[in-house]
GUPATOR-351843 format. One record per residue: x, y, z of N, C-alpha, C in turn. Coordinates in pm, whole numbers. Example, Ala and Ser with C-alpha at 12.3 -4.5 7.8 and 13.67 -1.06 7.14 Angstrom:
BEGIN
[[1319; -569; 780]; [1230; -450; 780]; [1320; -330; 780]]
[[1285; -225; 708]; [1367; -106; 714]; [1290; 3; 787]]
//
This chain:
BEGIN
[[8459; 13803; 7263]; [8526; 13724; 7243]; [8599; 13712; 7074]]
[[8788; 13707; 7070]; [8817; 13723; 6940]; [8895; 13621; 6987]]
[[8934; 13528; 6783]; [9016; 13450; 6804]; [9151; 13494; 6849]]
[[9161; 13625; 6816]; [9280; 13672; 6903]; [9366; 13650; 7026]]
[[9245; 13662; 7100]; [9273; 13656; 7238]; [9349; 13514; 7216]]
[[9212; 13476; 7199]; [9246; 13232; 7233]; [9382; 13216; 7211]]
[[9459; 13243; 7043]; [9593; 13242; 7009]; [9648; 13321; 7119]]
[[9660; 13368; 7111]; [9775; 13471; 7225]; [9733; 13398; 7429]]
[[9660; 13340; 7436]; [9653; 13235; 7556]; [9667; 13092; 7514]]
[[9686; 13025; 7401]; [9679; 12925; 7350]; [9886; 12924; 7391]]
[[9956; 13000; 7305]; [10062; 13048; 7305]; [10138; 13099; 7484]]
[[10088; 13165; 7512]; [10082; 13172; 7705]; [10159; 12992; 7717]]
[[9985; 12923; 7703]; [9992; 12824; 7800]; [10134; 12701; 7720]]
[[10179; 12733; 7593]; [10261; 12631; 7582]; [10355; 12734; 7626]]
[[10432; 12834; 7642]; [10532; 12842; 7612]; [10585; 12826; 7828]]
[[10473; 12842; 7828]; [10436; 12772; 8039]; [10491; 12628; 8020]]
[[10436; 12533; 7925]; [10427; 12362; 7965]; [10632; 12360; 7841]]
[[10635; 12457; 7815]; [10776; 12407; 7772]; [10862; 12455; 7877]]
[[10782; 12524; 7965]; [10907; 12620; 8086]; [10873; 12524; 8174]]
[[10801; 12429; 8188]; [10766; 12295; 8327]; [10833; 12190; 8281]]
[[10885; 12191; 8092]; [10930; 12048; 8050]; [11053; 12045; 8143]]
[[11194; 12179; 8155]; [11243; 12195; 8171]; [11296; 12194; 8256]]
[[11219; 12248; 8433]; [11226; 12179; 8523]; [11299; 12092; 8536]]
[[11428; 12105; 8632]; [11495; 11956; 8618]; [11452; 11866; 8772]]
[[11550; 11808; 8881]; [11515; 11742; 8977]; [11413; 11792; 9055]]
[[11351; 11722; 9101]; [11265; 11855; 9181]; [11180; 11714; 9350]]
[[11210; 11781; 9407]; [11189; 11663; 9586]; [11059; 11786; 9632]]
[[10993; 11813; 9710]; [10874; 11889; 9865]; [10965; 11919; 9962]]
[[11001; 12021; 9976]; [10989; 12049; 10089]; [11134; 12146; 10177]]
[[11133; 12167; 10270]; [11224; 12321; 10256]; [11378; 12221; 10346]]
[[11476; 12325; 10362]; [11572; 12231; 10419]; [11604; 12414; 10529]]
[[11654; 12335; 10666]; [11599; 12436; 10781]; [11777; 12424; 10836]]
[[11792; 12492; 10906]; [11983; 12459; 10981]; [11910; 12420; 11163]]
[[11931; 12322; 11215]; [11905; 12331; 11354]; [12045; 12354; 11398]]
[[12041; 12313; 11563]; [12122; 12324; 11653]; [12092; 12194; 11710]]
[[12146; 12163; 11805]; [12121; 12044; 11914]; [12134; 12164; 12005]]
[[12210; 12251; 12047]; [12156; 12340; 12158]; [12188; 12440; 12130]]
[[12038; 12453; 12137]; [11987; 12579; 12063]; [12046; 12681; 12149]]
[[12083; 12719; 12251]; [12103; 12815; 12352]; [12309; 12909; 12317]]
[[12365; 12810; 12261]; [12464; 12806; 12262]; [12498; 12787; 12100]]
[[12390; 12779; 12021]; [12428; 12746; 11864]; [12544; 12694; 11822]]
[[12547; 12544; 11900]; [12629; 12472; 11879]; [12563; 12325; 11797]]
[[12634; 12229; 11758]; [12620; 12112; 11708]; [12505; 12133; 11575]]
[[12524; 12253; 11465]; [12487; 12277; 11376]; [12385; 12190; 11273]]
[[12314; 12119; 11222]; [12308; 12032; 11117]; [12159; 12065; 11061]]
[[12122; 12003; 10936]; [12024; 12033; 10860]; [11974; 11872; 10846]]
[[11832; 11959; 10820]; [11696; 11879; 10800]; [11574; 11910; 10668]]
[[11529; 11797; 10606]; [11439; 11853; 10516]; [11306; 11773; 10582]]
[[11242; 11924; 10555]; [11097; 11838; 10621]; [11008; 11890; 10491]]
[[10885; 11755; 10496]; [10798; 11778; 10395]; [10699; 11639; 10391]]
[[10567; 11696; 10363]; [10442; 11624; 10313]; [10423; 11507; 10195]]
[[10408; 11367; 10177]; [10436; 11392; 10074]; [10329; 11251; 10112]]
[[10211; 11226; 9958]; [10124; 11148; 10016]; [10035; 11136; 10172]]
[[9996; 11240; 10216]; [9943; 11316; 10336]; [10037; 11199; 10481]]
[[10130; 11244; 10458]; [10204; 11202; 10564]; [10275; 11277; 10563]]
[[10367; 11342; 10701]; [10456; 11386; 10730]; [10566; 11297; 10737]]
[[10731; 11404; 10685]; [10877; 11396; 10693]; [10952; 11498; 10723]]
[[11086; 11390; 10779]; [11123; 11456; 10796]; [11289; 11405; 10755]]
[[11387; 11482; 10732]; [11459; 11344; 10728]; [11624; 11456; 10720]]
[[11739; 11373; 10750]; [11915; 11450; 10815]; [11933; 11514; 10625]]
[[11983; 11619; 10655]; [12076; 11642; 10531]; [12259; 11639; 10571]]
[[12329; 11588; 10499]; [12426; 11588; 10526]; [12491; 11716; 10492]]
[[12607; 11849; 10555]; [12581; 11933; 10530]; [12616; 11980; 10345]]
[[12733; 11920; 10311]; [12749; 11852; 10191]; [12635; 11872; 10097]]
[[12524; 11867; 10122]; [12473; 11799; 9991]; [12284; 11917; 10044]]
[[12333; 12022; 10089]; [12238; 12118; 10143]; [12198; 12183; 9985]]
[[12267; 12206; 9933]; [12257; 12328; 9829]; [12185; 12218; 9764]]
[[12183; 12090; 9692]; [12201; 12034; 9588]; [12020; 12005; 9597]]
[[12033; 11972; 9749]; [11869; 11956; 9802]; [11830; 12101; 9796]]
[[11856; 12231; 9790]; [11735; 12328; 9817]; [11753; 12384; 9663]]
[[11833; 12357; 9599]; [11830; 12351; 9443]; [11686; 12243; 9425]]
[[11678; 12124; 9429]; [11627; 12090; 9445]; [11473; 12094; 9475]]
[[11411; 12161; 9617]; [11372; 12208; 9673]; [11277; 12366; 9581]]
[[11423; 12398; 9534]; [11352; 12568; 9429]; [11283; 12498; 9344]]
[[11334; 12400; 9253]; [11258; 12317; 9131]; [11172; 12258; 9143]]
[[11124; 12244; 9266]; [10984; 12152; 9267]; [10862; 12269; 9358]]
[[10882; 12385; 9408]; [10838; 12503; 9370]; [10814; 12607; 9210]]
[[10883; 12609; 9195]; [10845; 12613; 9042]; [10755; 12573; 8990]]
[[10799; 12464; 8972]; [10684; 12326; 8915]; [10515; 12353; 8960]]
[[10601; 12361; 9072]; [10379; 12380; 9166]; [10330; 12538; 9091]]
[[10437; 12652; 9092]; [10411; 12756; 9048]; [10346; 12767; 8906]]
[[10448; 12642; 8771]; [10380; 12708; 8669]; [10264; 12559; 8642]]
[[10251; 12476; 8730]; [10145; 12424; 8738]; [9999; 12486; 8768]]
[[10036; 12607; 8832]; [9877; 12642; 8853]; [9830; 12789; 8736]]
[[9956; 12845; 8751]; [9907; 12936; 8634]; [9882; 12880; 8473]]
[[9895; 12790; 8444]; [9854; 12650; 8329]; [9717; 12654; 8316]]
[[9697; 12611; 8491]; [9524; 12613; 8467]; [9474; 12719; 8484]]
[[9568; 12842; 8569]; [9449; 13011; 8549]; [9467; 13003; 8400]]
[[9518; 12990; 8342]; [9588; 13031; 8126]; [9418; 12935; 8080]]
[[9451; 12817; 8144]; [9366; 12694; 8075]; [9178; 12764; 8123]]
[[9195; 12763; 8245]; [8988; 12860; 8249]; [8980; 12968; 8207]]
[[9080; 13087; 8183]; [9094; 13104; 8101]; [9061; 13120; 7953]]
[[9152; 13041; 7889]; [9077; 12987; 7751]; [8989; 12936; 7752]]
[[8920; 12883; 7815]; [8763; 12748; 7806]; [8723; 12895; 7840]]
[[8675; 12937; 7903]; [8600; 13053; 7927]; [8547; 13192; 7776]]
[[8708; 13226; 7719]; [8703; 13284; 7590]; [8622; 13155; 7408]]
[[8699; 13014; 7489]; [8591; 12983; 7430]; [8477; 12994; 7380]]
[[8416; 12938; 7490]; [8243; 12976; 7481]; [8237; 13037; 7482]]
[[8274; 13179; 7522]; [8238; 13310; 7503]; [8198; 13284; 7306]]
[[8307; 13297; 7259]; [8324; 13298; 7121]; [8237; 13197; 7063]]
[[8238; 13075; 7108]; [8080; 13013; 7037]; [7961; 13057; 7083]]
[[7940; 13100; 7131]; [7808; 13140; 7201]; [7801; 13257; 7070]]
[[7892; 13387; 7059]; [7866; 13510; 6966]; [7786; 13410; 6824]]
[[7863; 13333; 6816]; [7882; 13255; 6668]; [7716; 13216; 6694]]
[[7670; 13157; 6783]; [7533; 13078; 6754]; [7437; 13180; 6765]]
[[7502; 13303; 6806]; [7354; 13413; 6865]; [7419; 13533; 6724]]
[[7468; 13486; 6639]; [7503; 13644; 6484]; [7424; 13561; 6381]]
//
């Protein structure tokens, strides 16, 4: 392993952390459109469904707030994805550092 690979991984992790810091307000869940009378598709309303602290929850969402809530749920999904990518890169970085230490100790 080269130190160049380690530096590259560190830079990629820092970029992901910067992106993570720029994620705005967020909340978990999905906004769905529901109907009071499904067959007639009348009585439309929106609800937010999510799980937090191992409890499933459902909340009513007013039509004028749907856009805001969808942005917040998208931000949450982006946050989760960035966290996963940071963990994957950190594991790869750790393995690269260990491989470099092994190479140096056997040289």
